C-alpha positions as CSV (number, residue, x, y, z in Angstrom):
1,M,82.1,-57.0,-15.8
2,K,80.6,-54.6,-18.3
3,F,81.6,-50.9,-19.2
4,G,79.3,-48.1,-19.8
5,M,80.0,-44.3,-20.4
6,R,78.7,-41.4,-18.4
7,Y,77.4,-38.6,-18.8
8,C,77.1,-38.7,-22.6
9,N,74.5,-36.0,-23.0
10,T,76.8,-33.2,-21.8
11,S,79.7,-31.0,-22.9
12,A,80.8,-31.7,-26.6
13,Y,78.2,-34.4,-26.9
14,T,75.2,-32.0,-26.8
15,D,76.0,-31.6,-30.5
16,A,74.1,-34.2,-32.5
17,A,77.0,-35.3,-34.9
18,K,79.4,-35.6,-32.0
19,A,76.8,-37.5,-29.9
20,V,76.4,-40.0,-32.7
21,E,80.2,-40.3,-33.2
22,L,80.5,-41.2,-29.6
23,A,77.8,-43.7,-29.7
24,E,79.0,-45.5,-32.7
25,A,82.5,-45.6,-31.3
26,A,81.2,-47.0,-27.9
27,E,79.3,-49.7,-29.7
28,E,82.2,-50.7,-31.9
29,A,84.6,-50.9,-28.8
30,G,82.2,-53.1,-26.9
31,F,80.6,-50.6,-24.2
32,D,77.4,-52.0,-23.1
33,S,75.7,-48.7,-22.3
34,L,75.6,-44.9,-22.6
35,W,74.3,-43.1,-19.5
36,T,72.6,-39.6,-19.6
37,V,71.9,-37.1,-16.8
38,E,68.9,-34.8,-16.2
39,H,68.2,-31.3,-15.0
40,T,65.3,-29.7,-16.8
41,I,66.3,-26.3,-15.7
42,V,69.1,-24.8,-13.6
43,P,67.7,-21.9,-11.6
44,K,70.2,-18.8,-11.5
45,D,72.0,-18.6,-8.2
46,Y,70.7,-21.9,-6.7
47,Q,71.9,-22.7,-3.3
48,P,75.2,-24.7,-3.3
49,N,73.8,-28.0,-2.2
50,Y,75.2,-30.2,-5.0
51,P,76.5,-33.2,-2.9
52,Y,79.2,-34.3,-5.4
53,A,81.5,-31.4,-5.6
54,Q,83.4,-29.2,-3.4
55,G,81.7,-25.8,-3.2
56,G,78.2,-27.4,-3.8
57,K,77.8,-26.3,-7.5
58,M,77.7,-28.5,-10.7
59,A,80.0,-27.9,-13.7
60,G,82.5,-25.8,-11.8
61,G,80.0,-23.4,-10.9
62,A,78.6,-22.7,-14.4
63,E,74.8,-22.5,-14.6
64,D,73.9,-21.8,-18.2
65,I,75.1,-25.4,-19.3
66,P,73.6,-27.0,-22.3
67,L,71.9,-30.2,-21.0
68,P,69.6,-31.9,-23.5
69,D,66.6,-33.8,-22.2
70,P,68.1,-37.3,-21.6
71,L,65.1,-39.3,-23.1
72,I,65.2,-37.3,-26.3
73,W,69.0,-37.5,-26.7
74,M,68.7,-41.3,-26.2
75,A,66.2,-41.6,-28.7
76,Y,68.2,-39.7,-31.3
77,V,71.2,-41.9,-30.6
78,A,69.1,-45.1,-30.6
79,A,68.3,-44.5,-34.2
80,R,71.9,-44.4,-35.1
81,T,73.0,-47.6,-33.1
82,S,71.9,-51.1,-32.9
83,T,73.1,-53.0,-29.8
84,I,74.3,-50.5,-27.3
85,K,71.9,-49.7,-24.4
86,L,70.7,-46.3,-23.5
87,A,70.3,-45.3,-19.9
88,T,69.4,-42.4,-17.7
89,G,71.8,-41.9,-14.9
90,I,69.7,-40.4,-13.4
91,L,66.1,-39.2,-14.4
92,I,64.8,-37.3,-11.5
93,L,61.6,-39.4,-11.1
94,P,59.6,-37.4,-8.6
95,Q,59.6,-34.3,-10.8
96,H,57.6,-36.2,-13.4
97,N,54.3,-37.5,-13.9
98,A,54.9,-41.4,-13.6
99,V,52.4,-42.4,-16.3
100,H,54.1,-39.9,-18.8
101,V,57.4,-41.5,-18.0
102,A,55.9,-44.9,-18.3
103,K,54.7,-44.1,-21.9
104,Q,57.8,-42.3,-22.9
105,V,60.2,-45.0,-21.7
106,A,58.0,-47.9,-23.1
107,T,57.8,-46.3,-26.5
108,L,61.5,-45.7,-26.5
109,D,62.2,-49.3,-25.5
110,A,59.9,-50.8,-28.0
111,L,61.4,-48.6,-30.9
112,S,64.9,-49.5,-29.7
113,N,64.2,-53.3,-29.4
114,G,64.6,-53.4,-25.7
115,R,67.8,-51.3,-25.2
116,I,66.6,-48.9,-22.5
117,I,67.6,-48.7,-18.8
118,L,65.9,-46.4,-16.5
119,G,68.2,-45.0,-13.8
120,I,66.3,-42.8,-11.3
121,G,67.0,-40.6,-8.3
122,V,65.1,-38.4,-6.0
123,G,67.0,-35.2,-6.7
124,W,68.7,-32.6,-4.5
125,M,67.9,-29.2,-6.0
126,E,64.9,-27.6,-4.2
127,E,64.7,-24.7,-6.6
128,E,64.2,-26.9,-9.5
129,F,61.4,-28.7,-7.9
130,R,59.5,-25.4,-7.1
131,V,59.7,-24.3,-10.8
132,L,58.5,-27.7,-11.9
133,N,55.7,-27.5,-9.3
134,A,56.9,-30.8,-7.8
135,N,56.9,-31.7,-4.0
136,F,60.5,-31.7,-2.8
137,A,59.7,-32.7,0.9
138,E,57.9,-35.7,-0.2
139,R,60.2,-36.9,-3.1
140,G,61.2,-40.1,-1.4
141,P,57.8,-41.7,-0.8
142,R,56.7,-40.3,-4.1
143,T,59.6,-42.0,-6.0
144,D,58.8,-45.4,-4.3
145,D,55.1,-45.0,-5.4
146,A,56.3,-44.1,-9.0
147,I,58.6,-47.2,-9.3
148,R,55.8,-49.4,-8.4
149,A,53.3,-47.7,-10.7
150,L,55.7,-47.9,-13.6
151,R,56.2,-51.6,-13.2
152,V,52.4,-52.2,-13.3
153,L,52.0,-49.9,-16.4
154,W,54.8,-51.9,-18.3
155,S,53.7,-55.3,-17.3
156,D,49.8,-55.4,-17.2
157,S,47.2,-54.4,-19.8
158,P,44.9,-53.1,-18.5
159,A,46.9,-51.6,-15.7
160,E,45.5,-50.7,-12.3
161,Y,47.4,-49.0,-9.4
162,H,46.3,-47.5,-6.2
163,G,49.0,-45.9,-4.2
164,T,49.5,-43.1,-1.8
165,H,50.6,-40.6,-4.4
166,I,49.5,-42.4,-7.7
167,D,46.1,-43.7,-8.2
168,F,44.4,-45.0,-11.4
169,D,41.6,-47.4,-12.4
170,P,42.2,-49.9,-15.2
171,L,43.6,-48.3,-18.3
172,Y,45.7,-49.0,-21.3
173,C,49.0,-47.7,-21.8
174,E,50.4,-48.9,-25.0
175,P,53.0,-49.9,-26.4
176,R,54.6,-51.7,-23.4
177,P,58.2,-52.4,-23.4
178,V,59.6,-55.3,-25.5
179,N,60.1,-57.6,-22.3
180,R,57.3,-56.0,-20.4
181,H,60.0,-54.6,-18.2
182,V,62.6,-52.0,-18.2
183,P,65.4,-52.4,-15.6
184,I,65.1,-49.6,-13.0
185,I,68.5,-48.7,-11.5
186,V,68.4,-46.5,-8.3
187,G,71.1,-43.8,-8.2
188,G,72.3,-41.8,-5.2
189,H,74.9,-41.9,-2.6
190,S,73.0,-42.3,0.7
191,K,71.6,-45.0,2.8
192,A,68.1,-44.1,1.6
193,A,69.1,-44.8,-2.0
194,A,70.7,-48.1,-1.2
195,R,67.6,-49.3,0.8
196,R,65.4,-48.2,-2.1
197,A,67.6,-50.2,-4.5
198,G,67.3,-53.1,-2.4
199,R,63.6,-52.9,-1.9
200,L,62.6,-51.8,-5.3
201,G,65.5,-51.7,-7.9
202,D,67.0,-53.9,-10.4
203,G,70.2,-52.3,-9.6
204,F,72.2,-49.7,-7.5
205,F,74.4,-46.9,-9.0
206,P,76.1,-44.9,-6.3
207,A,77.1,-41.5,-7.5
208,R,80.9,-41.8,-6.7
209,D,83.5,-44.6,-6.3
210,A,82.3,-48.0,-5.1
211,P,81.3,-47.6,-1.5
212,A,81.2,-51.0,0.0
213,D,78.9,-50.1,2.9
214,L,76.2,-48.8,0.7
215,I,76.6,-51.7,-1.6
216,A,76.4,-54.1,1.3
217,L,73.2,-52.3,2.6
218,T,71.5,-52.6,-0.8
219,K,72.2,-56.5,-0.6
220,Q,71.1,-56.6,3.0
221,T,67.8,-54.7,2.5
222,A,67.0,-57.0,-0.5
223,A,67.5,-60.1,1.6
224,E,65.3,-58.5,4.3
225,V,62.3,-57.9,2.0
226,G,62.7,-61.6,0.4
227,R,64.5,-60.7,-2.8
228,D,67.7,-62.4,-4.1
229,P,70.6,-59.9,-3.4
230,A,72.5,-61.5,-6.4
231,E,69.9,-60.2,-8.9
232,I,70.6,-56.5,-8.1
233,E,73.1,-55.2,-10.5
234,I,75.8,-53.0,-9.1
235,T,77.2,-50.1,-11.3
236,V,80.0,-48.0,-10.0
237,S,82.3,-45.3,-11.1
238,M,85.5,-46.0,-13.1
239,P,88.3,-45.6,-10.6
240,D,91.1,-43.2,-11.4
241,D,93.5,-46.0,-11.3
242,P,92.7,-48.8,-13.8
243,A,94.6,-51.2,-11.8
244,E,91.7,-51.1,-9.4
245,L,89.4,-52.8,-12.0
246,N,90.4,-56.2,-11.1
247,A,89.5,-55.8,-7.5
248,L,86.0,-54.5,-8.6
249,A,85.5,-57.5,-10.7
250,A,86.6,-59.7,-7.8
251,A,84.1,-58.0,-5.5
252,G,81.2,-58.8,-7.9
253,V,80.6,-55.4,-9.5
254,D,78.6,-55.8,-12.7
255,R,79.3,-52.6,-14.6
256,V,82.0,-49.7,-14.4
257,A,80.7,-46.3,-15.7
258,V,83.5,-44.3,-17.4
259,P,83.4,-40.5,-17.6
260,V,83.5,-38.9,-21.0
261,T,83.2,-35.4,-19.6
262,S,84.1,-33.5,-16.4
263,M,80.8,-31.8,-16.2
264,A,79.7,-33.6,-12.9
265,G,83.2,-33.1,-11.3
266,L,84.5,-36.4,-12.6
267,N,88.0,-37.0,-14.0
268,T,87.5,-37.4,-17.9
269,A,88.6,-41.0,-18.7
270,I,87.6,-41.1,-22.4
271,T,88.3,-37.7,-24.2
272,S,87.0,-38.5,-27.7
273,P,85.3,-41.1,-29.8
274,E,88.8,-42.2,-31.1
275,D,89.7,-42.7,-27.5
276,A,86.8,-44.7,-26.8
277,L,88.0,-47.3,-29.4
278,T,91.3,-47.8,-27.5
279,W,89.2,-49.6,-24.7
280,K,88.2,-52.5,-27.0
281,Q,90.9,-54.8,-25.6
282,R,90.2,-53.7,-21.9
283,I,86.6,-54.5,-22.3
284,A,87.2,-57.8,-23.9
285,D,89.5,-58.8,-21.0
286,F,86.8,-58.1,-18.4
287,S,83.9,-59.4,-20.4
288,G,84.2,-63.0,-18.8
289,N,84.4,-61.6,-15.2
């Protein structure tokens, strides 16, 4: 079982020097990945619809929170590390032009020697969609179309795709990723997200805890569409009680994401780069599981 850190582009780690200190310590300790989060903008007085915190607001209700663009933050940190993977957890895919995402992610993957993971989600803040001129009502099917288009753009040259919401004739989008593939991890805490992961994802990352019903639905959906359920990587939250890690490993969880800030309403488990180094033995103990 592997260990990642979440959400690394928030709080103190919006500072460049502190971000690098955290990344270097994580790499030294044996963490496999650093996970970022995205909101391009936060509308003032948005409706309290945040599904992961009591009261429906992020960051304890603060709205003017520094939140660097995840891909740019990852690019900066990638230049100062050599082995740790950089992940979005999540990028709100239907707010973006899929061809632009393909270009940005492939470029970053090529420059970092294949260290990028693209975690995606459909989003929940309708006001943000309106500002970005993105379609909130159709965000689910647009996300499905975007995932399929990304895979074509990364694997084929020339690439051609004709979907409901994305359509292009043969074109070149270079460079492509190192392995002609970037893992796409579907994030979310709903049956729709679990099914999307089963149909289209390389992995599933529920937003909170390790919901057995959603993980089972992901595997079931994969089997129903002719995919191997065992090939879908499962990433879950670090439990508040570390004693539960053994049960997660036994259940086949592939990665645990450890909070480094409380911005998303999570209990901070790693308080500093120095604290990250104390995880070295724990990570080693689980590396064979």
